[in-house]
C-alpha positions in Angstrom: 98.2 89.8 105.1 96.3 88.4 102.1 97.9 88.8 98.4 95.9 89.9 95.4 96.5 87.1 92.9 93.9 87.8 90.5 90.9 90.4 89.4 88.8 89.1 87.1 86.3 91.6 85.0 84.7 91.7 82.0 86.2 94.2 79.6 82.4 94.9 78.4 80.7 95.4 81.7 83.6 97.6 82.6 83.2 99.7 79.8 79.5 99.5 80.8 80.3 100.7 84.2 82.6 103.7 82.8 79.6 105.0 80.5 77.1 105.2 83.8 79.9 106.4 86.0 81.6 109.6 84.0 78.7 111.9 83.6 78.7 111.7 87.5 82.1 112.0 87.6 82.5 114.6 85.8 79.9 116.3 87.7 81.3 116.0 91.1 84.6 117.5 89.8 83.2 120.4 88.3 81.4 121.2 91.3 84.1 120.5 93.8 86.2 122.8 91.6 83.2 125.3 91.9 83.1 125.1 95.5 87.3 126.4 95.5 89.4 123.4 95.2 91.8 123.1 92.6 91.4 120.2 89.8 94.8 118.4 91.3 93.3 118.4 95.0 90.1 117.0 93.8 91.6 114.4 91.7 93.7 113.2 94.7 90.7 113.1 96.8 89.0 111.2 94.4 91.6 108.9 94.2 92.6 108.3 97.6 88.7 107.5 98.7 88.8 105.0 95.7 91.8 103.1 96.9 90.1 102.7 100.5 87.3 101.4 99.1 89.1 99.0 96.7 91.0 98.0 99.5 88.1 97.3 101.5 86.4 95.4 98.5 89.5 93.2 98.1 90.0 92.9 102.1 93.5 94.4 101.9 94.9 97.3 103.9 95.1 100.1 102.3 97.8 102.5 101.7 97.8 106.4 102.1 
């Protein structure tokens, strides 16, 4: 298994990225809640999907 030692992300670029992502994320959360899911279900599902994608990017196994 590979060990993740360090990820360097520019604080400024991270803030800019969050600014771009946040409106769509809020829309996704609202739309999914409107479809009948709870806020908790939506946030857990999003968290799991992000964890899977993050594991793939850093080439580490994911834990669900």
